[in-house]
C-alpha positions, 0 to 999 in steps of 0.5 A: 729801601723806599721805591718811589715812582718818579715820572707819573702821579700828581706831579705830571698828571693832566689836566692841571693849571688855574681857573676861575670859579664861574659862580664865586669868581674865586681863582682855583689851582688844580692838579690830577693824580693819575696812574695807569695799570702798566705804570703801577706794574712797572714800579711794583715789579722793581720793588718786588725784585728789590725786596726779594734781594733784601728781607723779603718784605714789601709794604705798599703805601697808598691812600686807598681809603679815599682816593680812587687812584690809590684803589687801583694802585693797591689792586694792581700791586696785590695782583702782581704780587700774587702772580709773580712774587708769592715768596715776598710778603706783601702788606699795605699801609695808608700814607698817614699811618706809614709816616707815623710808623716810620718815626715810631718803629722804623725797623718795621719796614724793609722795602717800601713802594709808593707813588710820586708824591708820597715817596717824595715825602717819605724819603725826606722823612727817612733822612732823619732816621739817619740824622741827615740828608747827607747819609742817604743814597738814591738812584733813578733807574729805568727799565733798561739802560744805566741808572743815575746814582746820587745822594738824595739831596742832589748836588747841594749847590747852596754849600758848594765850595765850602768843604762842609758837604757830607760825602758819605751819601755819595759813597753809599750811592756808589755802593748802591750802584754796585749792589743793585745796578752792577751785581757787585755785592762784595764791592758794595760791602767794602764801601758800606764798611768804610762808611761804618768804620769812619762813623765808628771812629767818631768822624763827623761833618757838621750836619752830624757832629755832636759833643765827643765826636771829631768834626772834619770837613768834606775833603778830610772825611773823603780821605778817611773813607779812602783809607777805610776802604783799603782797610775793610775786610770783606768775607 
């Protein structure tokens, strides 16, 4: 589970823009990576609470060896963990090492929390652990009110109407909503079980297809998943 801060950091920081170097006359582009203590506390608290519901382990990813903004991030996450979540095992990792370790040994991770730009990169890298962006659910959630649950790839308008999209990420997004947003773990387990059953039966859309598997379109896989939901037993 990757918990990415979504409304701060370098994508939204000010000042930003273009300028001309007064000495060389060269054009420059600049952005500001900035986080406040409340912003870090907000996203870290979400991550700690999710980790508590999962394996009880949280890795905070930053670049504190060279960035002051990451030094503040690490300080705040450490303080919050000690004060409010002593039951969650917290560790820290630099972004470059985290990217390598995710490929090398993904089982090392349970829950990850990180800033906007690092989370943007890691979440797409993680898609290849499952073989396709079409397998990854995601959610954009606020401190209150409903969240938006959708496949990590969004609406994929470039393949609209072609019956080639992988619907599994959408079903898994619904499962994520049930498990973490609505408190319905049995419903989530049924949806997740349907995806597993369809994969075990060898059904694949084109993004995941390989020799020996049954290649079908989005609509047909949707029918398979509906049938699987009806058959999955949840204990």
